[in-house]
N, C-alpha and C positions, 0 to 999 in steps of 0.2 A: 584436557578437553578444550575444544574451541568454543568460544562465546561469540555469537554473531552480532555484528553491529550493522544496522541498515544505513546506507548512505542517505544523506539529507534529501537528495532529489527524489527519494521514494515516498515522501510524505504526501499522501493523497487521502482526503476525507477523514480517515482515521489513521493515526500514525502507527508505525511499527515499533516494537520493543525488543530488548535483548532477550536471548534464550540460550540455555545451555545446550550444546550440540555434541554428538558423538564423534569421537576420533578413533579410527581403526588403526591399530598398530601392526607392524610387521617387522620381523627380525632380518638382519643382514645375513650373508653367508658366513659359514664357520670361519673364525679367525679374524673377521672384520669387527670394528667397533659396532655395538648395537645402534640401531636408528629406528625411527618411526616415520610413518607417512600418514597423511590425512586423506580420507575418502571424501572429497569435496561434494560429490553427488549426494552422499548420505548426509553430509552437513546441511545442504540445502533442504533435503527432504525432511529432516528433523526440525526444521526451523518453524517457529510459531510467528507468523508475520504481523498479526493484528492485535493491538492491545486490548480490544474488547472481547477477543476470543483467545486468551493466552494459552489455553490447553489444546488448541487445534493446530496441528502441523500440516505442512503441505503433503506429507506422506499420507496422513489420514484422509485428507480430502481427495487427493488424486487416486488413491487406491479404491475409494468408494465410487467415483464417477468415471474413471478411465478404465478401459479394457486393457489389462496387462501393461500398465505404465512401465517405462524403462528409461534408461538414460546413461550418460557417461560424463566424464570431465577430462580436460586436457589443459596443459599449460606448464609453466615453470617460473622460477624466480619470484614466487609470492603472488602471482596473478594467474587465475585459472578461469576457464570457460566451462560452465555446467549446462548440459542439455537434458531436458526431460521431454518425452514424447509419448503419445498414446492417442486413443480415440475416446472422446466423450460420447458414449453410445446413445444416451437419451436425446442428445442434440444432433447426432450424426455429424459430429465435428472432429476432424483430424487436427490435433493440437500439438504444437511444438513450442517449448518454452526455453528461453536462454537466460542464464544469469552470469554475471561476472563476480567472482569471489576473490578478494584481495586480502592477503595477510596484513594484519596491523603491524607496521614496522616497529612500533614502540612496545608491543606486547604479543609475543608469538603464540600465546594461548587464545588469541582473539582474531576475528576476521570481519571484513565488511562484505555484505551481500547486496548486490545491485541487480535489479531486474532489468534486463535489456529489452526484451520483447516477448509477447505471446503471438504466435502465428496460428491462425485458424484457417484450415482449408487453403493454405498457401497465401493467405492475405495477412500481412504483418500489421499488427496494431501498434500505435504509438505507445510510449512508455506509460503515460497516465491511463490510457484506456486498457492497456495490458494489466496494470495493477488493479483497476476497477473490475476487470473480468475475474481475476483470481479472488478478489474480495467478495464478489457475489457467489462464487463457488463455496467459499468458506462460510458465508452467511447461510446458504442453502444447507450445508452440512450441519451447521449449528442449530438450524431449525428442524433437522430431522427429515429433510426432503429427500426422497429416493429417486424421483423422476424430475430432472431439471427442466424438462419441457413444460412441467406443471408449476414450476417455481414462480411465485407471484411477487417476489422481492425485486425483480427487474425484468427486462425484456431479453433474457439470456437466450431465448429460443429464436432470436433474430440471427441473421447470418454471421454477424461479427460481435454481437453483444455490446454495441456502442452505447445503448441507452443505459444511463446510470441512475439508480435510485438515490434519493436524498435521505440521509439519516433522519429518523423521526425527530430527534432533538433539534437538528438544524432547521427542519421544516417548520416545527412549532414556533421557534424563536422568530423566524422571518415572517410567518403568517400572522402572528399576534401583533407584529408591528405594522401590519397593513401592506406587506410586500409578498411577492411570490418568487420562487426560484426560476431563473432562465437557464443558467449554466451552473453545474455543481462546482464545489471547491476544488482547486488544484493548487500546486505550489510552482511558481514560475520565477526564476531568477531571485530566489530569496524572499519572495512576496507570497502571502496567502491570498489567492484571487478567486473570484467568482462573480456571477452576474445575477442581480436581483431586480425585480420590477415593482414600482410603486403602483399598487392597485387600491389604495385607500380612498380614492375619490378627492384627494386634496394634495396640494404641494407640501412636501415635507423635507426637512433636513435630517440626516441620519449619521450615526456613528456606530460602526461595527467593531466588536471587541473579541479577541481571542486570548486565551490563557496558554502559555507555553510551558512545557514540562521537560525535565531532564530524564535520563534513563531510569531513574529510580521512581519516577512519578511525582517528583517534587516540583512545585511551581517555581520557575526561575524568572519569568518576565511576562509581558503582555505584548500583543501586536494589535494596533488600532488604525482604522482609516475613517475618514469622515467626508461627507459631501453636503453642500448647501443647496437648497431649492431644487429638489428632485420632483418634477412635475408629475401629476397623476398620469399613469400610462407610460412614463419614461423609465428606462432601465439604467442601472448603475453598475459599472464594473469596479468593484472595490479592490484595493491592493494594499493589504496590511503588511508593512515591512517587518521582517523577522530580524531583530538585532541580536546576533549570536556570535559575539567576538571571541568567546571562550569555547565555542563548538560544544555547547552543553545541550542544546535543544534537540529533543528526539521526538516530540509529539506536540499536538496542539488540540484545543477544543474551542468551538464557538460557544461563547457564554452570553452574549447580549447583542441586540440591535436596538439602540436608543434612537428614538425619533422625536422631533419637536417642530 
């Protein structure tokens, strides 16, 4: 069986985790040595992408919200392109999704899954917005929402789904410190970034802290950034560096915003 690993660049808001995935086998012609192949389309569809919803796969979500979802894969030499397409009927959106799947050269039972893009009505979203779009679909599924046009977790009924909700935990931590969100968390060049605004009524210094986890959910490190003298009404783009020399980090969690 293949075990999927998510490339580090896919860490957005909530990180992805490992999941056991199905491998379809096929026999060679008579007289030839037996061999197997992997259905990489099925591998992606069987993937559970978000750690807060470990039992929810892409297949479950897309089968619920897409009219007759379909797809294919192509490639060779350990690198494959996987395409999923269909119509999200409640939003009247024609959706095309592309992933790159790469075999792990050190362990042929595992592979890396990278989301390239989500294309909505021929408009291609950037990678972060693409992952946020799929994240909101999973959240709606997890909440039991049948009609995405009525989903209140985000502004998915806009033309592209660019508006992103802030997780309740992240919102609470920032608001209790006298700040508000301006831009949600993303990962850029190995830094956890985002923009928050001081609305406390006074000048503050701030330190933002994230806990970093490995594939098993064990804490391996922290990522921290700080800024002195953030004036009331001023915004701060934090950049908490992820030090991951052993390539162990697979997820992160905002745990504190200290102010003084």
